[in-house]
N, C-alpha and C positions, 0 to 999 in steps of 0.2 A: 504494500500500500504506500509506503514512503516513496518508493521509486516512482509510482504512479503520480503522486503529488508533485514531485520534482519535475517529472516529464510534462505534466499538465501545465505547470507554470512556464516551463521553457517553450512549450508549444504555443501557449497563448501569447507569448512575446517573441515568437520566432521571426517576425518581420521587423523586430527592433534589435539593434545591436546589443542591447542590455539583456543578458540572460539572468533571470531572477529565479533562484531556487526557493521553494516554499515547502514548509513542513508544518502540519497542524496535528496536534495530538491531544487526547483527553488528558487532563492533569488535575488530580484530586477532584474538586467539584467544578472545574472550569476547563480552560484550554491553555496549551503551550503553543505559541506561534513563533516560528523561526523563518526569517527571510534572509537571503544572502545573494549578493551580486558582486562580482569583481570590480565593477564600475561604481561610481558614486551615486548614480541615479537621482540627480537633483530633482526635488519635488515629490518623490515617491512617498516620503513619510507623511505628507499632507493627505494624500489619497488613502493611505493606510489608517490614519487617525479618523478620517471621515467615515471609513468603513466600520471602525470600532464603534463610533457613535451611532451609526445606523443600526448596528446589531444590538446596541444597548450593552456593550462589553465594558465592564469596569476593569481597568488595568491595575493590577496590584503590584506588579514588579515589571520593569522593562529596562533593557539595555539597547542603546541605539548608537550606531556610528555611521556617519554620512560623508566622511572626508575622502579618503582614497578609495573606499569601497562602500557598499551598503550592507549593514548588518543590523537586524532587528530581532531581538528575543523578548517576547512579552508573555506574561502569565496573567490571565484575567478570567472573570466570571460574568455571566449574563446577569444584569441587575434586576430583572423581573422574573420571579419564580415561575409564573405561568409560561412566559416566553422561553425560559431556560429549558423547560422540558421539550420544547419543540425545536430547539436549536442544538444540533449535534456537531460533531467534527466536520461532517460534510457541508453543512450550512456555513460554518465559519470559513472553511477552505474555499468554498465558492465565492464568498464575499471578498476574501483576500485576492483570489484570482481576478475577480472583477475590478478590484482596486488597481492591480498591476496592469490590466488591460486598459483601463481608463487613463492611467498615468502614461502608458505607452503611446496611446493615441494623441494625447496632448503634447507629449515630448516630440513626436514626429511633426506635428503641426508647427511647432516652434523652430524647427530646424530650417 
């Protein structure tokens, strides 16, 4: 499943020179989200944070680097108990893939 997740992220950005690896796992009562790219991916963090907000994801711990490469590791939970039951790893992964895709499209338009 992890390889599928990474492959999905790379496929969704294959038309973009930035290859973003994505891994989403269940973690305690929430999610562990990891993203990595060898490039800095200027602006990607904004799209990721917007996706977190749309999901209702409360981030409890995060580590981000956007200088020479892009690295994000975040642990969070869905802040609404009723919604949390409906949001699994797949839903969070799809939201992150959509954030990557949206960022990719905007990045291409700016070039």
